[in-house]
N, C-alpha and C positions, 0 to 999 in steps of 0.2 A: 395357417388359418384362412378359410375362405373369406372373400370379401362379403360384407354384409349387404343384403338387398335393401332396396328402398323401403319395402314393407317392414323389414326388421327395424330399420333405423327410425322411422317416424311413427311406429306404433300401430300400423294397420295389420294386426294379428287376428287370427280367428278367435271368436268369442269362446269356443269350446277348447281352450288351450290345454286344459288338463287331460284331454283325451290323446294328446300327441304321444306316440310311442317313445319310451326312453332310449336315449343313445348310450348312456353310461349311468353308473350309480355313484352317488356321493354320500359319504356318511352324514347323517342328519340328526338334529336334536329330536327329542320326543321320546317315545318308549324305547327301552333297551333293545338294541339290535335292529331298530327300524331304519329303513333306507328310503331316501327320497329320490325320485328320478330326476335325471337331467337329460334334455335341456331343462334348466331350472324354471319352473312354471310359477305364475303369479299366485296360484292358490297355495303352493308350497311356501312361497315367500311370506304370504299373509299369515300362514300358520306359524312360521318361525318368528315373525315379528310379534305376533300375539304372545308367543311363549316368552320372548325377550322382555316385553313390557309388563306382562301380567302374571306370569308364572312365579309363585313365591319361592320355588326351589332354585337356589343359586346355581346348582350344577346344570340344571336345564337352561337357565339364562345364559350361562357361559357357553354351553354347547350351541345354543341358538345363535349367539353372537359370532362364534367361530364359523358356523355354516353360512351365515349371512355375509360375512366378509369374503368367503369363497364365492358366494353367489354374485356379489357385486362385480367381481372381476371376470366372471364367466361370460362366454359369448352370448348366452341367453339373456344377459342383463339388458341388451337392446330390446328384447321382447317385453319383459315385465315392467321396466322402468316407467314406460308411458301409461301402462294400465294402472300402476299404483298412483299415478297423478290424477286419476279420475275424480270428479267432484264428490262422488259418494264415499270417498275414503277419508279417514280422519287425518289431521295434519301429520301425526307421527309416521303414518304409512306413506303419505305424499312426500315427506321429507326424505325417507329412505329412497324412494324412486328418483327424486332429484339428485341425491348424493350419488346414486349408482350411475346416473347419466354423466355427472361430472367426472367420475372415475374413468368411465369408458372413454370420454372425449380427451381427458388429460393424459391418460396412460396408454391408450390403445388407438391413437389417432391414425396410425398407419393402416388399421383395419378398414377404414372408411373410404369407399371409392370416391374419387374427386367429383364425379357427376352427381354425388348425393349431398355435397356440402350445402347447396342452397336449400334443399328440402329440410335438412336438419336445422339450418339457421332459422328458416321460416317457422318451423314447428316450435323452436325454443322461444322465438318472439311471441308466438301465439300463447304459449303457456305462461310467459312472464306477464303478458297483458291480462290474462285471466286471473293470475294470482296477485296483480297489483292491488286488488281490493280484497284479497284473501289472507291466508296465513303468511306472516312476515318471515318466519324462518324458512318456509318453503320457497318464498320469493327470492330470498338471499341465495339459497343453493342453486336455484335456476339461473340467477344472474351470474353466479360463479361459473356455472357450466357454459353459458353463452360467452363469458369473458375468456374462458379457456379455448373455446372454439375460435374466437376472434384472434387470439394470440397465435393459434396454429395456422390461421389463414393469412395473417398479415406478413409482409405487405403485398405479396403478389396476388393471392386469390381474393383478398378483401382489402384493397388499398385505402379506402376511406371508411374504415370500420366505425370509428367513433362518430364521425359526422353522420353516417347512416343511422346509427343508434339515436342520435339527437333528433334527426329528421323524422324517423319512424314514430318516436314517442310524442312528437309535437303534432302529429297528424290529427286533424279535427274530427275525422270520421270514426275515431275509436269509441267503443262502447263504454270505456272507463272514463270517469270524471277527470277534469284537468289536474287536480291536486294528486289524485292517485297515480296518473301517468307520470307526473313530475317526480313524485317520490320513487316510483319504480325506475325511472331513468337515472335519477341520482344514485340509487342503490347500485345499478349496473355500472355507472361510471366510477363509483367508489371502489367496487371490488376488482375492477379491471387492473389498475396498477398493483393492487395487493396480490392478485393472481399471478401477475408478471414476476413479482419478487420471489414467489415460491414455485414458479413453474419449472418443469423438467426440460425446458428447451435446450437443445445443444448450444454450446457457447457461440458458435458463429451465427446461429439464428437469434440468439438473445440480443446480440449487438444490432442486428437489422431491425428487430421489433422495437428495441429501445429508441432507435432513431425515428422509426415510424410514429411511435407514441409521442415523442417530443414534438413532432410536426403537428400531431392531432390536438395538442394543447390549444391550438388556435380555435378549435371547435368547442372546447370545454370552458376555458376561462371567461370568455365574454358572457356565456350563459350563467356561470356562477356569479359573476359580478352583478349582472342584471337581477338575479333572484335575491342576492344578499342585500342589494341597495334599495330595491323597490319596497315602499312602505306596505304594500298590500300582501307581501309574502308572509304566510303564517310562520309561527315560531318553529314548527316541526320541519318545514321546508328549509328555513335558514340554517337550522342545526345540521340538517343533512348536507347542505351546501358546504358548511365548514368542514365536515368530516370528509367530504369528497375532495375538497381543496387540500386537506391534510394528507390524503392518500396520494394525490398527484405530485405534490412537491417532493415526495421521496424518490421520484424518478429523476432527481437532479435537474429540475426545470430551472433555467436561468433566473436568478433572483430578480432581475429587472423586469421580467415578464410577470412577476407575481406582485409587483408594487401595489397595484390598485386593490387586489384581493387582501393583501396584508393590512393595508390601511382600513379596509372595510372590517377586517377581523378585529383590529384595535378598537374600532368604534363599537363593535358588538360586545366588547368586554364589559360595557356598562349594563348589558342585559344579563341578569343573573341566570336565566335559563340557557343562555348561549355561552356563558363564561368558560366552562370547561372545554367545550369544543373549540372556542376561539384560542384559548391558551395552547391547546395541542397543535392547532394549525400554525400559529405563529412560531412556536418552538421548532416544529418540523421544518418550516420554511427557512428559519434563521440558521438551523443546525446543519443543513446539507453541506457537504464538504466543498462544493464548488462555489458556495456563496461568497467566499472571501475575495473572489475576483471582482465582485461588483461593489467597489468601495463607495461609490456615490450613493447607491441604494442603502448601504449600511449606515452611511452618515445621515441619510434621511430618517432612518429608523431610530436613531438615538433620541431625538426630541419626542418621538411617539412613546418611547419607553419612559423617558423622564416625565412625560405627561401623566403617567400612572401613579406618581408619587403620592398625590393626595388620596387617591383611592386606596393605595397601600397603607397609608397612615390611618385612614378611617377604619380599614379592615383590622389592623393591629389593635386600634383603640377599642373596637367592638368585639374583639376576640374571634373574628371571622378567619379561622386558620386556613380554610380552603382558598379564600381570595388572596390572602397574603402569600400563600404557597404558590399559587398560579402566577402572580405578578413577579415573584422572585424567580421562578423558572424562566420567565421571559428575559428578565434583566441578565441573569447568569448565562443564558443561551447566547445572547449577543456578546457579552463580555468574554466568556470563556472560549467561544469558537473563533472570535475575531479580534482578540486583543492585539496581536501583532499587526494586523492590517490597520487597525484604528490608531495604534501608537505611531505608526508610520506617518499618519496625517498630522504632522507637528502643528500646523496652523489651527487644528481643531482640538488641541490638547485639553482645553477647558471643558468642552462638552464631554469628552471621554472621562475626564476626572470626575465630572458630575455623575456619570454612570457608575464609576468606581465607588463613589460615596453612597450612591443608592444601594449598591451591593453590600457596602459596609453596614448600612442600616439593616439590611436583611440578615447579615451575620450576627448583629447585636440585637436582633428582635427580642423584645422583653419576654420573660417566661423561662421556665426550665424545660429543656429538651429531655424526654419526648412527651412530657405530660402536658405542658401549657403551649408548646410550639414544636413544629416539626420542620421548620423552614430553614433554620440557620445552617443545618448540615449540608444543604444543597450548594452552599457558596464556597466550601473549603477548597475544592479543586480549582476554582477560579483563582484563588490567591497563589497557588503553585504556578499556574499557567502565566499569570501576569508577571510574576517574579522571573520566571524562566525567559520570557520574552524581553523584559528589560535588560537582563544580564547577557542576552545574546546580541545586543547592539554593539556597534563599534564604540571604542572608548569615549569619544567626544559626545556622542548622542546618549550613551549610557550615563555619563556624568550629569547631563541635563535632567534625565528622567529620575536618576537617583535623588537629585535635589528635590524634585517634585514629590516622589513617592516614598522616600524614607519616613517622613512624618506620617504618611498614611499607614505604613507598616508598623510604626510604633503604636499608632492608634489601634491597629488590628490586634497587636499583642494585648493591649488593655481589654479590648472587647472579648477576645478569646478567653483570657483568664477570668473575666467576669462570667462568661458563659460556662466555664468549667467549674464554677463554684457549686458546691452542694447546696441543696435547699436547707431550711431549718430542720432540726432533728425531728420535730413534730410532723412536718410535712413529709419528710423522707420516710417516716414510719408508715405512712399510708400508701406508699408506692408499692406496686406489685413487683414480684421478682423479675418479670419480663421487662418492666420499665427500668428497674435498676440495672439490668444487664445492658439494655440499649444505651443508657446513660454512660455506663462504663466504656462501651465501644466508642461512643461519641467523644468521650474524654481522650481515648487513645488516638482518635482522628485529630483532635486538637493538639495533642502532644506531637504527632507527626508534623503537623503544620508549623508549630513553633520551632521544631528542630530545623525545618526547611527555611523558615524566616531568618534563622541565625546566619545563613549564607549572605543575606542581604544586609543585615544590621550589624553582624559581627560582635566584637567584645562589648560594644556600647549597649547591646541588648542585656547582657549579664549585669552590667553596671546599673542599668535602669531598674532591673528586677531587684538587685541588691539594695539600691537606695530606697525603693518602696518598702521592702521588707524591713529594712533598718528603721525607717520612720515609723512603720506600723508597730514594731516591737518596743521602740524606745519612747514613743509618744505617751505623755501622761495626761494629755488633754481629753481624749475620749477612748472608751474601751473598744478594742478591736474585736471583730468577729473571727472565730476560728476558721470560718469558710474563706475569708479573705487571705489569711495567712497560708492556709492549705493550698489555695490556688497559686499564690506566688511561688511557694516551694515546688509545686507541681511543674510550674514553668521551668524552674532551675533543673529539676530532675529530667524533664523531657529533653533538654539540651545536653546535659552532662552525660546522659546514657549513651549518646551516639557521637557527640563532638568531643574532641580532645580539649579539655579545659585546664590541662596541667599548667599552662602558662598564664592563666587568668589571674589578675591581681585581686579579684573580689572573692575568690573561693576561701582564702583564709578568714576573711570577715564573715562569710556565710557560716563556716564551721564554728566560728566564735558565737554567732547568733543562735545557732540551733539549740544549745542548752538553755537559752533564755525563753524558748517557746513554752508556753503553758499548755501542756498536752492534756486536754480533758475529753478528747473525742477519738473514737477508733479510726475514722477516716483520716484525721490529721496525723495521728500516730503512725498509721500505715505510710503516709506520704513522707513523714520525717524519716522513717526507716528506708524507704526506697531511695530517697535523696542521698542518704549516707551511703547506701550501696552503690549508687551511681557515681559517687565521688571516691570509691575505693582505690582506683588507680592513682588519683591525686594524693590520697593518704599514703600510698606506698612511696611516693616521692617526697612526702613531708611527714615522716613518721612521728615527729614531735606533736602533731595534732591528733594522733590516734586516741590519746587519753581523753580528749574533749568529747568524743562521741561514743567510744566503746561502752562506757557504763550505761548509756541510754539503750544500746542494742541488747546488752546482757539483761537489763531490767525488763525490756520488752519480751524477751524469750519466755518469761513466766506468764505471759498473757495469751491464752488460747485464741483470742480474737485477732491477735497480731501474728499468728503462727507463720503464715506464708511470708510476710514482709520481714519479720525479724530473723527468721532462719535463713532466708535467701540472702539477706544483707550480711549476716555473720559469715556465711559461706563465701561471699565475694571478698570480704575483708581478709578472711583466712587464706584465700587463694592469692590475692594480690599483695598482701602485706606480711606474708608468713615469716619472712626473715627479720621483721621488726616486732614480732609478737611474743618472743620468748619471755620477756618480763611479765606478760599478762597471761601466759599459758595456763598457769595453775588455776587462776580465777576462771578463765574461759571453760576449762575442763570441769571444774567444780560446778559451775552454774549449769553447764550442759548436762552433766550427770544427774543433777537434781531434777531438771525438767524431764529428762528421759525416764527417770525412775517414777516420777509422778504421773507419767503418761499424759502430759498436757497436749502433746501434738499428735496429729494424725500420722499414719504410717509413712506417707511420702515425705512429710517434713522431718520425721525421725531419720529417714535415710539421708536427706540433705544435711542434717545436723552431723551425722556421722562422717559424711564427706568433708564437711567443714573441719572437723576434728582431725581427719586424715591430713588435710593441708597443713593445719597448725602443727601437728606432731612432726611432720616431715622436716621442719627447720630446727628441731631440737637435737641435742647430742643423743647418741644411741642409748646410753644408760637412762637419760631423762625420758626418752620415748618408751623404753621398756617399763619404767616406773609408772608413767601415766597410763600406758596400755593396761598394765596390771590392775590399777584402780578402776579404770574405765570399763573393762570387759569382764572382770571377775564376777560381778553380780550376775551377768548374763550366762557365764560358763556354769556357775552354780545352778542357775535356773534350768539350763539345758541338761545338766547332769540329773537333776530331779525328774525332768520331763522324759529323759531317756529310760528311766526306770518304770514309768507308768505305762499302762495299757493304752495303745493308740485310740484316740477319739478326736472328733472334730475340733474341740477347743484346744487340745494339746497341739494339734497340727498347726493351727493359726499361730500359737505362741512359738513353736519351733521355727516356722517359716519366717516369722518376724525377727527372731534372734539371728538366724542365719543371714537374713537380709541386712541387718545392722552390721554384722561382721564384714560381709562382702562390700558394702558401701564404704566402710572405714578403710578396707584394704585397697579399694579402687584409687584412692588419692594419697595414701601413705607411701611416699616415695622418697627415700633419703639420698638417692643419687640424682645427678643432673644430666639431662639429655643434651647432647651436642646441638641438636636441632629438633625442635618440637614438631616439625612438619614433615618428617620423613616416614612416618608410619611405624608399624611394629618391628621392622627390620633394623631400626636404628640401634647403634651401640651407645653405651653410656660412658661417661667419664669415670675415673677410678672411684670405687666405693670405699667409704671409711672402713677401717679394720674391724674384723669381727663379723658374725652372721647378721643378716638383715633382720630387724625386729619382727617384721611380718612373718618371716620364715620361722623364727623362734616361736612365735605365738601359734602358728599353724602346726608346728611339730608337737607343741604341748597339747593342743586340742584334737590332734589327729585321731587318737584312739576314741575320744568321745564322739567325734563325728561319725566314725565307723560304727559305733554302738547305736547311734541314732538311726543311721542308714539301715542297720540290720533289722530294725523294727518297721521301717517305713519304705522299704525297697520297692514296694508295689504302688507307691504314691508318687506320681509324676511331679507334683508340685514340690514335695520335700526333696526329691532327687535333684530337681532343677535348682532349688535353693542351695543345696550342697555344692553342686557343680559350679554355680555362680561364684561362690567364695573363691574357688581355685582358679576359675577362668579369669576373674577380674584381677586376682593377684598375679597370675601369669602375665597378663597384658601390661600391668603396671611395673612389675619387677623385672621382666625379661630375664636376662642371664642370672640375676640375683636369686631367681626361684630354683636354680639348678639343684640344690641339696634335696629338694622335695620330689624331684622327678621320679626316682625309682619307686618310692612308696606310693606316690599318687598313681603311677602306671599300674601297680599291683592292685590298688583299691578299685580303680576304674575297671580293670579286667574282671574282678570278682563281681562288681555291681552289674556289669553288662551281661556277664554269663548267667547271672541269676534271673534278672528281668531286664531285657533290652530297653533303653530309653534314649530318645534323641539327644537330650542334654549331655549324656555321657559321650556320645559321638562328637558333639560340638567341642567339648573340652579336649578330647583326643586330637581333634583337628588343630586346636591351639598349640598343643604340645608338639605335634608334628611340625607345625609352622615355625616354632621358635627353637626347638631343640634337636630335631631329627638330623640336622647337618653336623651336629657336634659328635665326634667319634665316641666320646665317653658316654653319651646318653642314647646312642643309637640302639644298643641291645635291648634296654627295657621298652623303648618306643616301638621297635620292630616287633617284640613279643606281644605288646598290647595291640598293635595294628593287625597282626595275624589273628589274634584271638577275636577281636571285634568283627573282623571280616568273616571268620569261620562261623561265628554265632549268627551274623546277619544272613549269610548264605543259607544256613539252616532255616532261618525265619522265612526266607524266600521259598524254600521247599514246602513249608507248611501253609503258605499263602500270605503274601505281604500286603494285600489290599487294605487290611485294617490298620496298617501302620505307615501311611504316606509320609508322616513327619520323620520316622526312622529312615525310610528309604531316601528322603531328601537329604538328611544329615549325612547318611552313608555315602551318597554320591559326592557331596561336597568334600568329605574326608578323602575319598579316593582321588578327586581332582587335586586337592592340596598336596597329597602324597606325591603325585606325579610331578607337580610343579616344584615342590620343595626338595624332595628326595626320591627320585625315580628308582633308586636302589631298593626301595621297599618292594618293588615288583620283581626283583631278581630272585627272591627267596623261593626255593623249590616247594616249600609248604604252602605257598599262595596259589590257589586255584584260579589262575588268570582267566581261564575259559569260562568258569562258572560266574566270575565277577562280570565278565563281558556280557554273558547271556542275561544276567539279572539286570544289568544296566539297560539292555535292549527292552526288557520287560517293563522297566520303569518309564521308558519313553512313552508307553501306552497308558500311563496313569491319567486320570482326569484332572488331578490337581496341578495347576500351572507351575507352582514353585518346584514341585518334584520333577516335572518334565525339564524345567530349566536347568536344575542341578544335574540331571542325567546328561543333557546336552553338553553342559560344561565339562563333565567327566570325559566324554568322547573327544571334545576339542583339545583336551590335554593329552589323551591317550594316543590318538592317531599320529601326532608328530613324533612319538617315541617308537614307531614301528621299526626304524632302522637301528636304534641304539639298544633297545631291550628285546632280546631274542624271543622271550615268551609272549610279548605283546605283538611282535611281528607275526609270530606263528598263529595266534588266535585271530588276528585280523584277516590273515589269509584264509583261514578255515571258516570263520563265521561273519566275515565282513559283509557278505551278501545279505545275511539276515538283518544286519544293521541297516543296510541300504533300503531293504523292503519296508522295515519299520518306519524309516524316515519318509519314504514315498507315501506310505499309508497315511501318515500324519499330515503331509502336505495335501494329499488327496481329499482330505475332509475330516479325518478322525480327530485332529487336534485343533485347538482354538487358533484362529488367524493371528492372534496377538503373539503366538509363539513361533511364527514362521522364520523370524531372524535367527532364532536358536537352531532350527533345523537347517537353515542355509549355512550356518557356521560348520555343521557336521559335513555337509556336502562339499564345502570349500576345502575342509581339512582332508577329506577323502581324495579329492581331486589333486591336492597339492602333494600329498604324501603317499598315495596309493593309486596313481593315475592309471597304470596298466590294468590293475584289478577293476577299478571303477568303470573304465571304458568297456570292459567285458560284462560286468554285472548289470550296469544300467540298461543296456540294450536287452539283455535277457529278462530283467525284472519288468520292463515296460511292455514286453511282448504280449502277455495274455490280454485278451479283450476285456474291457471293463476295469482294468487295473491301471492306476489307482482310483479311477472314477469312470463311470459309464458315460459321462458327458464328453470324454476326450476322443478325438479322432486319432488314428495312427500317425497322421502327419504332425499333429500338435505334440504328441509324445516324442516323436523323432526330433522335432525342432528343439524341444526342451533339453533332451539329452545332448544334442550337439552344442547348444548354448553353454550348458554346464561344463562339458569337457573342454570347451574352448577357453574358458575363463579360469586361469590359475593364479592370477595376480590381484585382480580387483574384487575384494570381498563385497564391497557395496553393490557391484553389478550383480553378483550371484544372489544377493538378498532381493534385488529388484526382480530378477528372473523367477525366483521362488514365489514371490508375492503375485506376480502375473499368473504363474502356473496354478497356484492354489485357487485363484479366482475362477479360472477356466474349469477346474475340477468341481467347484461348487456351483457353477452356473451363475456366477455373480459378475463375470467380466462385462464391463460396460454398463453396469447398473448403478443406480443412485447409492447403493450400499457401499460402493467403493470410493465414494467422494472423499472421505476423510482417512482413507486407508493408506 
């Protein structure tokens, strides 16, 4: 691009700009097919802006916006920007002109000849001076533009930029009044650090400019101190000073250099108009990471913060939430960011303890969050930080601080449990759903804090909670509120959910107290349920106590308002205590059956309940399981038989899917054998199974014909097919080898299903069967037949056009990869058209759906290593491998999402590792044509890439890096901001 001339840069353009001949044409908003000429002329920009602001048609607005964004980055923006700033233009037009200038300066600085810097700077100063008494939004954008220019010129071309700005705006000969000049200067000084934070400066330049700005603080802070402290400064100026200070401290200015301004900001907290700006400035100053180095300054700040206590109390008393919130932010910023540094100052322990107590006051601020107060939540992270810092000291120092702070943390527990209490039923009834949800999240945060505090206080915390609950429930002196009881139980639950309380001596007492609780409220009942659930592991170690709480849980099952808590608690008990539940099994099954039949619970809770029953039945004798299964599922089987006879309709479908879901969730957890190791995944083997067929298999065989009948009517409904497949898939995953008797008939059914109407869920189930049974000689024939059938059907689907079925293609690719991984022999069959499979997988690489592309890449990374051992695979790779490589290069060249590049790199790595001689020939041929895989690439870049790839046969990570670099070159993004997080 040619260097801009002085006239272009400073706006001395001919007034008859619209008569300039067009150099090119750019699509423009307006009438269909209309073209606007470029160089982009100010009259065209005005027309587009008018359309953007005033045209009622949203499509026209969008077109105008798109065109204007292009205009802003065009070379002609140097022309029209200055014209749009003319006094006769409205602020919206002027704003666009100023924004265009900023974009040109910040992004296209290299276009500007060095001998034009001063002219551009002078013109910007002139415009800022003019707008000092004009539109504020335009003034701000002009200041941002000048700030960007200053950052680009510092430190060499403009070494004293900030000092020059101060001097120029303090000049007496300016036509603008003193206050206007002062506000314009402050605006410029405020946006300068902000522009630095977001600037696109190269890293080495950023360091130089940061150092330069740190030096320039000497020109800024004395001015700010003077303006903030002099009584004659109007409120608008002082507020701007505070914002400016707030902006500069984020450049990590040494805290000791800020002392005077911080003290002035504390003084300004008494002025209600300056309060918010003062809080922001103080918090930003205190929170900068480097501040902890300046311990003496931090120690001077503690009295200033403590001095706000009276103002804080007054604000709380008057219900002034904004003031209490702001003061709390300051106290927490000092405590949270610098607790370690301040704890280290042992001789000042009392002043820091006073600060901690002030934060405690903020934690316990009266009122219910978030309705009457929003401050207490700010403090919770502080308590984590303080505890971590105390526990990080060496033993001797830690013991001293434990002595000081253990009482503080016990007080904190009381405060948090008080804050966690629900309001009265009447008050809670008036809360909005959003307020209730915020309160729920707040209680979760309190729960996390209590769990964390247990590390500091240990078993004594549980004893403390138990004593309080015991006194509350046994006292006859005064009636207790359910809220108080609920909060104490909530504290127990918070700790028991994540901490091992199996050795706690208070849990037996707590289990004994729970039945004494008078449950008259849904929230209390919920917490009782969740507390019992949290203690389910303890109950497994102390089964004699199960009978104390199980009746409560079974009773709660009948209450729809306690659906989530009661069902999840029963599920936990059935999972953890299943070997101790046989005496209660009949009762649990009967109550569960009753609530299921009455349809008390929503679908998801019904599924949980079936999972709970699966755990329960797993521990019974086989004949007992079969007896309970019969009574439990017979009503559903009868209902399903009836539904299978009816003509399909939407309500039928919901009922069928529900019943199938209940069965699949039951079979998910019903497992009568024991795993040797629960952490080894699906490949694990099981210990010997009791004699006789598995009860789940027995039931599946009994209902198999019925399921087939249902399928015959609903084969074209993906949801029903998915629900049927889920029953078998979950059973296979749970039973593993025990499922073996079902394999032949399931393979046959799947084959018929998929042949009639292909569905992804059938392929997913086939993949499970391949994974678990394909290696067993006895099961290989039916699995091979099924594999060949679904492959043949899917290949036919590809011939008809697979684009409408990305889910099927995805599942098919995963099935092929699983077959190669688990049983490559499946690819030895003569009836398998490996060539067609290969070509379909190449086609799938070009799908727009990322999961499908990933699955296809996964197939190739499994296939390529088999070149040597499976003759048919080696042959097809030799014949069609070049086609695969071209598809991969096209994807890297820009046809696929950048997020998928690692997957394509895996294919290149596999090709290089297993087909090196072929790849070295193909890659040079493939990259030969000009413009492939991208017109942006030079022959040298393509040659470098191919050499890099061929050289790297060991380090897969390096190949991924090469591919990422290459795709950026292909897309024209190399070295741009778009690659920052790539």
